[in-house]
C-alpha positions in Angstrom: 147.2 57.8 186.2 148.1 61.3 187.4 145.7 61.3 190.3 147.3 64.3 192.1 147.1 66.4 188.9 143.5 65.5 188.2 142.4 66.0 191.9 144.0 69.4 192.2 142.6 70.5 188.8 139.1 69.4 189.8 139.4 71.4 193.1 140.6 74.5 191.1 137.7 74.2 188.7 135.1 73.9 191.5 136.8 76.8 193.4 136.6 79.1 190.4 133.1 78.1 189.6 131.8 78.7 193.1 133.7 81.9 193.3 132.6 83.3 189.9 129.3 81.3 189.4 129.6 81.0 185.7 130.3 78.1 183.4 131.5 80.6 180.7 134.4 81.7 182.9 137.6 81.1 180.8 139.3 78.9 183.4 136.2 76.9 184.1 136.1 76.1 180.3 139.8 75.3 179.7 140.2 73.6 183.0 137.2 71.3 182.5 138.4 70.5 178.9 141.9 69.5 180.1 140.5 67.5 183.1 138.1 65.5 180.9 140.5 64.7 178.1 143.5 63.8 180.4 141.2 61.6 182.4 139.7 60.0 179.3 143.2 59.4 177.8 144.6 57.9 181.0 141.6 55.6 181.4 142.0 54.5 177.7 145.7 53.9 178.4 144.9 51.8 181.5 142.7 49.4 179.5 144.7 49.2 176.3 148.3 48.3 176.6 149.2 49.8 173.2 148.5 53.3 174.6 151.3 54.7 176.8 150.5 56.7 179.9 151.5 60.4 179.9 154.9 61.1 181.3 155.5 63.3 184.4 157.2 65.9 182.2 154.1 66.3 180.0 151.8 66.6 183.1 154.1 69.2 184.5 153.9 71.3 181.3 150.1 71.1 181.2 150.1 72.0 184.9 152.3 75.0 184.2 149.9 76.2 181.5 146.8 75.9 183.8 148.5 77.5 186.8 149.5 80.6 184.8 146.0 80.7 183.2 144.4 80.5 186.7 146.6 83.3 188.1 146.0 85.7 185.2 142.2 85.2 185.2 142.0 85.7 188.9 144.0 88.9 188.7 142.0 90.4 185.9 138.5 89.1 186.5 137.4 90.4 189.9 133.7 90.1 189.3 132.2 87.8 191.9 128.7 87.9 190.5 128.0 86.1 187.3 127.6 88.2 184.1 124.0 89.3 183.4 124.0 87.8 179.9 120.2 87.4 179.8 120.0 91.2 179.5 122.0 91.0 176.3 119.1 89.2 174.7 116.8 92.3 175.1 117.4 94.8 172.4 116.1 98.4 172.9 114.4 100.3 170.1 117.1 102.0 167.9 117.3 104.5 165.1 116.2 103.1 161.8 117.6 99.6 162.1 119.2 98.6 158.8 120.0 95.0 159.7 117.5 93.9 157.0 119.6 95.8 154.4 122.7 93.9 155.6 120.8 90.6 155.3 120.0 91.4 151.7 123.6 92.3 150.9 124.9 89.1 152.5 122.3 87.0 150.7 123.3 88.4 147.3 127.1 88.0 148.0 126.7 84.4 149.3 124.6 83.5 146.3 127.3 84.7 143.9 129.9 82.9 146.0 128.0 79.6 145.7 127.8 80.1 141.9 131.6 80.7 141.8 132.2 77.5 143.7 130.2 75.6 141.0 132.3 77.3 138.2 135.6 76.6 139.9 134.9 72.9 140.5 133.1 72.5 137.2 130.3 70.6 138.9 126.8 71.2 140.4 127.0 68.1 142.6 127.4 69.3 146.2 129.5 66.4 147.3 131.7 66.7 144.3 132.2 70.4 144.9 133.2 69.7 148.6 135.8 67.1 147.6 137.1 68.9 144.6 137.4 72.3 146.3 139.2 70.7 149.2 141.7 69.1 146.9 142.3 72.4 145.1 143.1 74.2 148.3 145.4 71.5 149.7 147.3 71.3 146.4 148.0 75.1 146.6 145.4 76.4 144.1 145.4 80.2 144.2 141.8 81.3 144.5 140.5 84.2 142.3 140.5 87.6 144.0 136.7 87.8 143.8 136.3 84.5 145.6 138.7 85.6 148.3 136.7 88.8 148.8 133.4 87.0 148.9 134.8 84.5 151.5 135.8 87.5 153.7 132.2 88.8 153.3 130.9 85.3 154.1 132.5 85.6 157.6 129.9 88.2 158.4 127.1 85.7 157.9 127.3 83.9 161.2 127.6 87.1 163.2 124.5 88.4 161.4 122.6 85.2 162.2 123.7 85.5 165.8 122.2 89.0 165.9 119.0 87.7 164.2 118.7 84.9 166.7 119.2 87.1 169.8 117.2 90.2 168.8 114.7 89.0 166.2 115.0 92.1 163.9 112.3 92.6 161.2 113.7 90.8 158.2 111.9 89.2 155.3 111.5 85.5 156.1 112.6 84.3 152.7 115.8 86.3 152.9 116.5 85.1 156.4 115.9 81.4 155.5 118.0 81.9 152.3 120.9 83.3 154.3 120.8 80.3 156.7 120.8 77.8 153.8 123.6 79.6 152.1 125.6 79.7 155.3 125.4 75.9 155.7 126.1 75.2 152.1 129.2 77.4 151.9 130.4 76.0 155.2 130.2 72.5 153.7 132.0 73.7 150.5 134.9 75.1 152.6 135.0 71.8 154.5 137.0 73.1 157.4 136.4 71.4 160.7 137.7 74.4 162.7 135.0 76.7 161.4 132.3 74.1 161.9 133.4 73.5 165.5 133.6 77.2 166.1 130.0 77.8 165.0 128.8 74.7 166.9 130.3 76.0 170.2 129.0 79.5 169.6 125.5 78.1 168.9 125.6 76.2 172.2 126.6 79.5 174.0 123.7 81.3 172.4 121.0 78.8 173.3 122.5 78.7 176.8 122.1 82.4 177.5 118.6 82.3 176.0 117.7 79.7 178.6 116.9 77.0 176.0 119.8 74.6 176.7 117.6 71.8 178.2 118.8 68.2 178.4 116.6 67.3 175.4 118.0 70.2 173.3 121.5 69.3 174.4 121.2 65.7 173.3 119.5 66.5 169.9 121.9 69.4 169.1 124.9 67.4 170.2 123.9 64.4 168.0 123.3 66.7 165.0 126.7 68.4 165.5 128.5 65.1 165.8 126.7 63.9 162.7 127.7 67.0 160.8 131.3 66.6 161.7 131.3 62.9 160.7 129.7 63.7 157.4 132.2 66.5 156.7 135.1 64.2 157.5 133.7 61.4 155.4 133.1 63.6 152.4 136.6 65.1 152.6 138.4 61.8 153.0 136.1 59.4 151.2 138.9 58.0 149.2 140.8 56.9 152.3 137.6 55.2 153.7 137.0 53.4 150.3 140.5 51.8 150.2 140.4 50.9 153.9 143.3 53.2 154.8 141.5 54.7 157.8 138.7 53.3 159.9 136.1 55.1 162.0 138.1 54.2 165.2 141.2 55.8 163.6 139.4 59.1 163.0 137.8 59.0 166.4 141.2 58.7 168.0 142.9 61.2 165.8 140.4 64.0 166.5 140.0 63.3 170.3 142.9 61.8 172.1 145.9 61.7 169.7 147.2 65.2 170.5 148.0 64.2 174.1 150.4 61.3 173.3 151.8 63.4 170.4 152.7 66.2 172.7 154.0 63.7 175.2 156.4 62.3 172.5 157.3 65.8 171.5 158.5 67.0 174.9 160.3 63.7 175.3 162.4 64.2 172.2 160.8 61.5 170.1 159.5 63.7 167.4 162.0 65.1 164.8 161.3 68.6 163.6 163.3 71.6 162.4 163.6 74.8 164.5 163.3 77.1 161.5 163.2 80.9 161.8 162.1 82.8 164.9 158.4 81.9 165.6 158.1 80.0 162.3 155.0 78.1 163.4 153.4 80.6 165.8 154.0 84.0 164.1 152.9 83.0 160.5 150.3 85.8 160.4 152.9 88.5 161.0 155.2 87.0 158.5 152.4 87.0 155.9 151.3 90.5 156.8 154.9 92.0 156.7 155.5 90.1 153.5 152.9 92.2 151.7 155.0 95.3 152.4 158.6 94.0 152.7 160.7 91.3 151.1 159.9 88.8 153.8 159.1 85.2 152.9 157.1 82.7 154.9 159.6 80.6 156.9 160.1 76.9 156.0 159.9 74.4 158.8 159.0 70.8 159.5 156.7 69.9 162.4 157.2 66.2 161.9 154.4 63.6 161.9 154.0 61.4 164.9 152.6 57.9 164.5 150.4 57.0 167.5 149.6 53.4 168.1 145.9 52.6 168.5 143.8 49.5 168.6 142.3 48.3 165.3 143.5 47.0 162.0 146.4 49.5 161.8 149.6 49.4 163.7 149.6 53.2 164.1 147.8 56.4 163.1 149.6 59.6 162.0 149.0 62.9 163.6 150.7 66.3 163.4 148.8 68.2 166.1 150.4 68.5 169.5 147.7 70.3 171.6 147.4 74.1 171.7 150.9 74.8 172.9 152.8 72.2 170.8 153.8 74.8 168.2 154.9 77.2 170.9 157.0 74.5 172.4 158.7 73.7 169.0 159.4 77.4 168.4 160.5 78.5 171.9 160.7 75.5 174.2 159.3 75.6 177.7 159.2 79.4 177.5 156.8 79.1 174.6 154.3 77.4 176.8 154.6 80.2 179.4 154.2 82.9 176.7 151.2 81.1 175.2 149.5 80.7 178.7 150.0 84.4 179.5 148.8 85.6 176.1 145.6 83.5 175.8 144.6 83.9 179.4 145.1 87.7 179.1 143.0 87.8 175.9 140.1 85.8 177.2 140.2 87.5 180.7 139.8 90.9 179.1 137.0 89.7 176.8 135.2 88.1 179.7 135.6 91.1 182.0 133.6 93.1 179.5 131.2 90.4 178.4 128.2 92.4 179.5 128.9 94.7 176.6 127.3 93.4 173.4 130.3 93.7 171.1 132.6 91.9 173.6 130.0 89.2 174.1 129.8 88.6 170.4 133.6 88.4 170.1 133.9 86.1 173.2 131.2 83.8 171.8 133.0 83.6 168.4 136.4 82.8 169.9 135.5 80.7 172.9 136.0 77.6 170.8 139.8 78.3 171.1 139.5 77.3 174.7 137.2 74.3 174.0 139.7 72.9 171.5 142.8 73.7 173.6 143.5 70.0 173.9 143.7 69.6 170.2 145.5 72.6 168.7 146.0 76.4 168.8 143.1 78.1 166.9 143.7 81.5 168.4 147.2 82.7 167.4 148.0 80.2 164.6 144.8 81.4 162.9 145.0 85.0 164.1 143.6 86.3 160.8 140.4 84.4 161.4 140.1 86.0 164.9 140.6 89.5 163.3 138.0 88.7 160.7 135.5 87.8 163.4 136.2 91.1 165.2 135.7 93.0 161.9 132.4 91.1 161.2 131.1 92.2 164.6 132.0 95.8 164.0 130.2 95.7 160.6 127.0 94.2 162.0 126.8 96.8 164.8 127.6 99.5 162.3 124.5 98.7 160.4 122.6 98.4 163.7 123.6 101.9 164.6 123.0 103.6 161.2 121.5 107.0 161.4 117.8 107.4 160.6 114.7 109.6 161.1 114.1 111.4 164.4 112.2 109.4 167.0 109.0 110.7 168.6 109.0 112.0 172.1 107.4 108.8 173.3 110.0 106.6 171.6 112.8 108.7 173.1 111.3 108.3 176.6 111.0 104.6 176.0 114.7 104.4 175.1 115.7 106.3 178.2 113.6 104.1 180.5 115.1 101.0 178.9 118.6 102.3 179.2 118.0 103.2 182.9 116.8 99.6 183.6 120.1 98.0 182.4 
């Protein structure tokens, strides 16, 4: 049990929280996540002999990441008072708000996307669509161009719903409910746990700043979220459950604690993998982007699959995730962890520094899950295109919000000026 590491990390989290007075501070989030999961894993390893304790080398690498993260955030974020996020929930009167028009556009596009899902999978059974579409994507099926375009447009949906939840714009109730149903249905069709977790984390942030995150709401929302994740996993991998290949305990371990021993084995040289081209695992977005203009192919590499022993009917459970900096370590060694720590702490420090601005708050809320899932994998740079799509979605929503319209009356202008002065 790394008592010294856990004690110092706990002190650092309390220090930053008292100093900055915000649970949304980047280091408070990532530090707390690492504290909880390292503690949980070590307790698990203490009671079950099949689980090895983390080696000192692994703890030193995690410490290196957290120390760099703490230093960068302390240098950039100098605000001692907590951000006044409650003010972000008050929207002043604006010129001819066209958010309702955007709701209608998104409703139509999502409706057509759902229809295309039914056509591609040749089924109108929702569960069959989820399973079949997942199989097509995994097997390398090339989606039609119109479906790809509609999926890009779909990414605007959650940002639009965020705006609707915070500011309550005047939108037809049928359209609003329809967009919510479409959003959930398409999310199930896509069947990606990353997106689902991203939206769950963002929703928790929204109800927190609205002052509605009571213990009762936390328990109910948390239970529903866990249920949704379990349902998605079961639908995706129903075949494995039916033949008894995986059990519930296998999945619970894979998606919570397995990345830690996997990274431990990785840094100890027990995982075989190929080095590949420069940044093969971490710079995939840039290889794909440059490949559209130049004769550059995606690099081939092997990350290896680690078999983690767990209790239950199976001797071991496979995993190929090695925490957020596993890929950086495989690409660049110890220096990769340093680069990752600087990059992600710099990104979230700059976003948090400007969090009182609406657009920055929206982007921070949409990307904060990258810190929450730090213990599992890298969802920031490995899926950089998803982050860029979120930024574009925020820009689109606020473009419609700021659309030009008819002149306001003198009373409305004065109301706007008074409101702006109060911020």
